[in-house]
C-alpha positions, -999 to 999 in steps of 0.1 A, spaced: -388 -44 -198 -410 -15 -195 -436 -2 -222 -445 35 -226 -474 48 -245 -476 85 -253 -508 103 -266 -491 133 -280 -510 164 -286 -498 179 -320 -493 212 -300 -475 219 -268 -503 243 -259 -523 212 -252 -519 185 -226 -506 150 -236 -509 118 -217 -484 90 -209 -488 55 -193 -460 32 -184 -464 -6 -179 -436 -32 -167 -434 -67 -178 -442 -89 -150 -454 -127 -150 -466 -127 -185 -486 -93 -185 -481 -55 -187 -486 -41 -153 -494 -5 -146 -467 15 -131 -469 51 -136 -490 76 -155 -498 113 -162 -526 130 -182 -514 166 -181 -481 166 -195 -472 198 -214 -440 206 -234 -419 178 -248 -393 186 -221 -420 176 -195 -426 142 -215 -388 136 -214 -386 142 -179 -414 118 -173 -396 91 -192 -363 98 -176 -379 95 -142 -399 64 -147 -378 45 -171 -344 56 -160 -316 34 -178 -339 2 -182 -349 -13 -215 -383 2 -228 -404 5 -259 -420 37 -263 -454 39 -288 -462 73 -298 -496 83 -313 -484 111 -335 -462 116 -366 -426 109 -360 -413 115 -393 -428 138 -417 -402 146 -448 -430 159 -470 -437 196 -470 -474 194 -483 -500 166 -489 -497 135 -471 -470 107 -462 -474 74 -484 -478 55 -452 -511 76 -444 -526 70 -478 -516 34 -477 -531 27 -441 -563 49 -451 -569 27 -481 -566 -6 -461 -588 6 -431 -612 27 -451 -641 4 -443 -634 8 -407 -633 45 -409 -598 43 -394 -582 67 -420 -550 86 -409 -551 124 -408 -528 138 -434 -494 149 -421 -471 172 -437 -446 198 -424 -466 228 -436 -496 215 -414 -475 205 -384 -442 227 -387 -422 245 -392 -410 221 -365 -428 187 -362 -434 180 -325 -431 143 -330 -396 147 -345 -385 170 -317 -397 146 -291 -377 119 -310 -346 141 -306 -350 145 -269 -357 106 -266 -326 100 -287 -306 120 -260 -319 97 -235 -304 65 -254 -335 54 -274 -334 47 -311 -362 56 -337 -367 23 -356 -399 9 -372 -384 -29 -367 -396 -44 -336 -380 -78 -326 -397 -103 -306 -388 -102 -268 -356 -84 -272 -344 -59 -247 -342 -26 -264 -344 13 -258 -365 21 -288 -394 44 -301 -420 38 -326 -452 56 -342 -486 39 -337 -522 47 -345 -547 36 -319 -579 35 -342 -568 7 -366 -550 -9 -337 -584 -10 -320 -601 -25 -351 -575 -53 -353 -570 -62 -315 -607 -59 -305 -621 -75 -340 -641 -42 -347 -659 -36 -381 -653 -1 -375 -637 23 -350 -648 34 -317 -664 68 -320 -655 86 -288 -639 116 -302 -655 151 -304 -670 154 -341 -697 174 -354 -731 161 -349 -717 134 -321 -735 138 -290 -721 136 -256 -743 104 -247 -729 87 -278 -692 96 -269 -696 86 -232 -711 52 -245 -683 46 -270 -655 55 -244 -671 32 -217 -670 5 -245 -632 12 -249 -626 10 -213 -645 -24 -212 -624 -38 -241 -592 -24 -225 -603 -44 -195 -609 -75 -213 -572 -75 -223 -564 -88 -189 -574 -124 -205 -552 -115 -237 -517 -128 -244 -500 -108 -234 -521 -96 -206 -529 -60 -195 -534 -54 -158 -542 -16 -154 -571 -16 -129 -560 16 -111 -569 35 -143 -597 14 -158 -618 10 -124 -620 49 -121 -624 55 -159 -662 65 -156 -669 86 -186 -707 93 -180 -713 130 -173 -679 142 -181 -677 172 -205 -650 195 -219 -615 191 -207 -624 164 -181 -637 141 -209 -608 149 -232 -582 142 -206 -599 105 -200 -599 101 -237 -561 108 -237 -552 87 -207 -570 57 -224 -554 63 -254 -522 64 -239 -528 32 -218 -537 15 -253 -507 29 -269 -486 11 -239 -503 -22 -246 -496 -18 -283 -458 -14 -275 -461 -45 -252 -480 -65 -280 -454 -54 -306 -424 -63 -284 -441 -98 -274 -450 -110 -309 -424 -91 -330 -430 -91 -367 -458 -117 -364 -477 -94 -345 -478 -62 -364 -483 -47 -400 -462 -19 -412 -472 9 -434 -446 31 -450 -408 29 -441 -380 47 -424 -374 74 -449 -408 85 -459 -425 77 -427 -443 47 -413 -471 35 -390 -471 3 -369 -505 -14 -365 -508 -44 -342 -524 -74 -355 -534 -109 -340 -502 -130 -345 -498 -144 -379 
């Protein structure tokens, strides 16, 4: 079984990142990664090359189902209410903002052509070829026991020093998953993930790569624990987001 995390840029003009783990001796072990994938076809090619015909769960950080023309999806509102205190609100997704073609929906079509099904229900330790939508900010709140999100993204008034510190904290929290159940072994990325001094696109690429790594781990967590290990906001008709939680 393999687990692929994709940090999908909302526009194909910006690079996306992908990280692949494989299930081995109770852990997700780093297998492949790329931090400069361009168009959806490049992402699908990465999947085809590195997953092949094997069972895999793909977790994508981007809206994958957006039926509403304006406003926001019910799942985004529900999640934002639930995680407001932690500042883990979802961005409002609608077709006017993301369209006319929604990139996540177009990627799903390519993945379906490779034999993946788009379904928000994840069973425990069942071999599948499936793709789901996730969101790293509330996932970090849940899996790392945070009171508020990690603030490493570029925002008005946020300094590079603050972002470097928060991104280093994120790296260290990911490294700590080596002792979790299921475990994560991704030293080839984490041991080189030094944000201090990075600026511009170099810093953005590291952010995206760590987000993709976390998405891959989220996929592993969802698969390992099944419904006991995630909270679903929304549904398969109006849009949804899966958030991993400590198993109930």
